[in-house]
C-alpha positions in Angstrom: 1.7 4.9 -2.7 5.2 6.3 -3.0 8.5 5.9 -1.2 10.2 9.1 -0.2 13.3 9.3 2.0 12.9 5.7 3.1 9.3 6.6 4.2 6.3 5.0 2.8 3.6 7.5 1.9 0.0 6.3 1.7 -2.4 8.8 0.1 -6.0 9.4 1.1 -7.4 7.5 -1.9 -5.5 4.4 -0.9 -6.2 4.7 2.8 -9.9 5.4 2.1 -10.1 2.2 0.0 -7.9 0.2 2.3 -8.3 1.6 5.9 -6.1 -1.2 7.4 -3.2 -0.5 5.0 -1.3 1.5 7.6 -1.2 -1.4 10.0 0.5 -3.6 7.4 3.6 -1.3 7.1 5.6 -1.9 10.2 6.2 -5.4 11.5 3.4 -6.7 13.8 4.0 -5.5 17.4 6.4 -2.7 16.4 6.5 0.4 18.5 5.0 3.2 16.5 4.6 7.0 16.9 1.4 8.4 15.3 1.6 11.9 13.9 -1.9 12.9 12.8 -2.7 16.1 10.9 -6.5 16.4 11.2 -6.7 18.1 7.9 -6.3 14.7 6.4 -10.1 14.5 7.0 -12.4 15.8 4.4 -13.8 19.2 5.4 -17.3 17.7 5.3 -16.2 15.5 8.2 -14.2 18.0 10.2 -14.1 21.6 9.0 -12.3 22.8 12.1 -8.8 22.5 10.7 -6.1 24.9 9.5 -6.0 23.8 5.9 -9.3 22.2 4.9 -8.8 20.3 1.6 -11.6 18.5 -0.2 -11.0 14.8 -1.1 -9.8 13.8 2.4 -10.7 10.8 4.4 -14.1 10.2 6.0 -14.0 10.1 9.8 -15.0 6.4 9.7 -12.0 5.5 7.4 -9.6 7.3 9.6 -10.9 5.7 12.8 -10.7 2.2 11.2 -7.1 3.0 10.2 -6.1 4.1 13.6 -7.9 1.2 15.3 -6.0 -1.2 13.1 -2.7 0.4 13.9 -3.5 0.2 17.6 -4.6 -3.4 17.3 -1.4 -4.6 15.6 1.3 -2.3 17.1 2.4 -0.7 20.3 1.5 3.0 20.0 4.2 4.7 22.1 3.3 8.3 21.2 0.8 10.5 19.4 1.0 14.0 18.0 -2.2 15.7 16.7 -2.0 18.9 14.7 -4.1 21.2 12.5 -7.1 21.3 14.9 -8.8 24.7 15.1 -11.4 24.3 17.9 -12.8 27.8 17.5 -14.4 26.8 14.2 -17.9 25.2 14.3 -17.8 21.4 14.0 -19.2 18.2 15.4 -17.0 17.4 18.3 -18.0 13.7 18.1 -15.8 13.4 15.0 -12.7 14.3 17.1 -14.0 12.1 19.9 -14.2 9.1 17.5 -10.6 9.8 16.3 -9.3 10.1 19.8 -11.1 6.9 20.9 -9.6 5.0 17.9 -6.2 6.0 19.2 -7.2 4.8 22.7 -6.9 8.3 24.1 -10.5 8.6 25.5 -13.1 6.1 26.6 -13.1 4.3 29.9 -10.8 6.1 32.3 -8.9 4.0 34.7 -8.4 5.4 38.2 -4.9 5.3 39.6 -4.9 4.5 43.3 -2.3 6.1 45.4 -1.2 4.6 48.7 
C-alpha cells in the first residue's frame, strides 16, 4: 500500500488478502464515489476488459470489497470502465460485481400519482 498525492493506493495483492481493507479507509458512514476499472479482475475471472492483466482480483474478492464498502459507507456515485461486452465472458461475473454495488437485484417500483 502506498500514498500518492494524498490518496491511499491499495494493490491487488493486499485487496485479495484483505477484501474489507477498502471499507477501513474513509471514516464509517462517509459519502464515497466508487470508480471501478473492471480490468482489476484477473482475466480468468473476466476476460472482457480493455487491458487484461494477469494477477488481478478474483470476482469473489472484488465483490466482498465492494459489499464491505457499501455496508460501511454511503455510496453516492459509481463509475465503471474498461468493460468490453463484445468479448466472450461469463456475464454472471459482472452481475455479481453490480449486485455488490447495489446496482441490481430486487427492483423497487416507483408509484406515480
